[in-house]
Legacy VTK file of the C-alpha trace (Angstrom):
# vtk DataFile Version 3.0
C-alpha trace
ASCII
DATASET POLYDATA
POINTS 224 float
50.655 162.388 117.406
51.655 158.694 118.099
50.016 158.111 121.498
47.487 155.373 121.867
43.866 156.033 122.315
42.150 157.604 124.155
43.812 160.915 123.720
43.272 163.611 126.318
42.746 167.230 126.339
46.281 167.647 127.422
47.523 166.158 124.030
45.808 168.711 121.979
45.345 171.839 124.139
47.214 175.168 123.632
49.380 175.949 126.712
50.033 179.603 125.810
46.723 181.404 126.607
45.854 185.056 126.710
43.790 185.855 129.794
42.596 189.056 131.562
42.123 189.985 135.241
38.733 190.876 136.776
39.566 194.727 136.534
40.666 194.542 132.940
39.011 197.559 131.058
36.831 197.022 127.992
39.228 198.348 125.507
42.162 196.175 126.833
40.089 193.034 126.465
39.083 193.992 122.795
42.830 194.752 122.011
43.828 191.380 123.453
41.351 189.517 121.376
42.453 191.307 118.256
46.180 190.835 118.981
45.874 187.178 119.772
42.999 186.543 117.201
40.657 184.816 119.671
36.942 185.099 120.151
36.988 184.831 123.937
39.390 185.164 126.868
39.297 183.592 130.341
39.046 185.838 133.279
41.348 185.174 136.163
41.118 185.840 139.907
43.982 185.727 142.449
46.753 183.121 141.530
45.227 182.406 138.172
41.950 180.760 139.078
39.377 180.961 136.165
36.144 182.652 137.350
34.538 183.521 133.958
34.966 184.138 130.243
34.478 187.167 128.199
33.476 186.524 124.640
32.825 188.606 121.655
29.074 188.314 122.297
29.560 189.801 125.730
31.410 192.819 124.269
28.966 193.355 121.284
26.016 194.151 123.608
27.616 197.618 124.080
27.510 198.295 120.350
24.133 196.493 119.752
22.287 198.555 122.304
24.198 201.811 121.845
21.439 203.808 120.171
18.426 201.859 121.332
16.068 203.500 123.869
15.230 200.965 126.476
11.664 200.314 127.414
10.335 198.797 130.583
9.549 195.425 128.772
12.688 195.401 126.770
14.956 196.000 129.809
13.193 193.247 131.683
13.447 190.702 128.850
17.197 191.544 128.189
18.439 192.549 131.682
21.756 190.850 131.380
22.515 192.316 127.968
21.643 195.920 129.175
23.898 195.386 132.247
26.815 194.245 129.870
26.148 197.134 127.547
26.980 199.473 130.406
29.923 197.398 131.804
33.501 198.606 131.518
35.566 195.893 133.187
35.807 192.133 132.707
34.130 191.555 136.134
30.889 192.874 134.882
31.282 191.745 131.117
32.096 188.136 131.799
29.793 185.075 131.713
30.341 182.975 134.846
30.933 180.590 136.282
33.271 179.502 133.580
32.682 176.134 131.744
36.068 174.514 132.256
37.562 171.079 131.591
40.502 169.203 133.055
43.609 168.206 131.238
43.178 164.494 131.665
39.556 164.645 130.302
38.975 162.721 127.041
38.352 164.445 123.750
34.683 163.254 123.671
34.134 164.594 127.161
35.484 167.989 126.024
33.306 167.919 122.706
30.222 167.136 124.712
30.867 170.116 127.096
31.265 172.373 124.003
27.964 171.170 122.598
25.981 171.263 125.771
27.073 174.874 126.629
27.347 176.014 123.056
30.935 177.312 123.305
33.757 177.248 120.923
36.535 176.771 123.403
37.140 175.627 127.036
39.653 176.919 129.605
41.594 173.862 130.768
42.245 173.965 134.505
43.788 171.886 137.355
42.328 170.591 140.504
42.260 174.111 142.177
40.715 175.852 139.063
43.961 177.436 137.987
44.347 178.017 134.172
46.619 175.544 132.392
45.630 176.012 128.831
42.760 176.344 126.347
41.192 173.835 124.063
39.143 174.829 120.976
37.054 172.914 118.496
39.961 172.968 116.085
42.064 171.430 118.689
39.684 168.546 118.926
40.021 167.879 115.310
43.711 167.387 115.556
43.247 163.572 115.979
42.158 163.328 112.399
45.654 164.459 111.274
47.072 161.144 112.447
48.698 159.230 109.505
47.128 156.134 108.054
50.193 154.203 109.123
49.732 155.303 112.742
46.086 154.302 112.776
46.862 150.903 111.141
49.476 150.250 113.791
47.207 151.035 116.593
44.308 149.076 115.149
46.630 146.115 114.759
48.224 146.366 118.189
45.184 147.043 120.367
42.413 145.226 118.407
43.824 142.584 116.201
46.683 141.277 118.306
44.686 141.569 121.543
41.487 139.869 120.477
42.599 137.495 117.861
46.073 136.103 118.937
45.588 132.822 117.065
43.992 134.326 113.890
45.962 137.551 113.634
48.277 136.272 110.957
45.402 136.101 108.566
43.860 139.384 109.316
44.651 142.404 107.189
44.335 145.968 108.366
44.357 148.625 105.667
43.796 152.475 106.060
43.186 154.990 103.497
42.441 158.636 104.374
41.370 157.502 107.929
39.101 154.848 106.631
39.922 151.425 108.132
39.281 148.065 106.423
39.522 144.835 108.313
39.662 141.654 106.181
40.424 137.929 106.870
39.192 134.949 108.779
38.767 134.528 112.552
37.726 131.671 114.737
35.098 133.453 116.986
32.277 135.112 115.087
31.183 136.810 118.400
34.306 138.883 118.451
33.772 140.442 114.963
31.356 143.246 116.075
33.652 143.878 119.136
36.574 144.386 116.700
34.488 146.735 114.602
33.332 148.809 117.629
36.932 149.116 119.069
38.434 150.068 115.711
35.783 152.806 115.285
36.721 154.017 118.840
40.367 154.566 117.802
40.642 158.412 117.671
41.352 159.689 114.253
39.426 156.895 112.439
37.040 158.307 110.007
35.106 155.205 109.155
35.424 151.342 109.459
34.527 148.539 106.962
34.648 145.229 108.744
34.891 142.394 106.196
36.092 139.751 108.826
34.519 136.261 108.424
34.282 133.221 110.789
33.924 129.954 108.681
31.869 127.217 110.142
34.344 124.705 111.771
31.903 122.301 113.512
31.758 118.921 111.966
28.426 117.921 110.586
27.048 114.860 112.353
26.498 111.795 109.941
22.958 110.779 109.221
21.798 107.591 111.046
LINES 1 225
224 0 1 2 3 4 5 6 7 8 9 10 11 12 13 14 15 16 17 18 19 20 21 22 23 24 25 26 27 28 29 30 31 32 33 34 35 36 37 38 39 40 41 42 43 44 45 46 47 48 49 50 51 52 53 54 55 56 57 58 59 60 61 62 63 64 65 66 67 68 69 70 71 72 73 74 75 76 77 78 79 80 81 82 83 84 85 86 87 88 89 90 91 92 93 94 95 96 97 98 99 100 101 102 103 104 105 106 107 108 109 110 111 112 113 114 115 116 117 118 119 120 121 122 123 124 125 126 127 128 129 130 131 132 133 134 135 136 137 138 139 140 141 142 143 144 145 146 147 148 149 150 151 152 153 154 155 156 157 158 159 160 161 162 163 164 165 166 167 168 169 170 171 172 173 174 175 176 177 178 179 180 181 182 183 184 185 186 187 188 189 190 191 192 193 194 195 196 197 198 199 200 201 202 203 204 205 206 207 208 209 210 211 212 213 214 215 216 217 218 219 220 221 222 223
């Protein structure tokens, strides 16, 4: 992974996706999940438009409520669960509308969507909502597999060379296990926190230690 930051969902998503149609039967969905070793599958309509997602939680309602005698109060409190317990196709099992993401979205955007909606994976769709791939939590962590050399090159190119064209020769960038250290002397002290922030924003960076300094260069006025 040698692209410059920011990386997008398209860089890390899985393009081969198992999905089911609206009329897919219960057992077929369970079998697909087992075969592909996934915990959820998108549900497609028409030419591949994502309309929902069936997860293990949606399927487990049938087993959980199998031997439970519903009461009027219980049915009211868990109406959706009881409906799914009696469902036999993806149309009635799925949760919808599906939470999706575009291929061009940044990884932080995808991570926020997962956190906000408490899901482990997101279908990736185009402008028409047609399925193009899937992105999971583990996919978002792929940026941390970038090599130290790759990270150092990006920090030097996009931070040091860009903001310190005069001082860059005296700035050292070292990376160990994803942790970046910046050392050296620069002319403009105001740019030091900017350099630290931008280095921290490079995807794949685990931590940043900024030891840049800006020595006083102004002449001291002589006493009268």
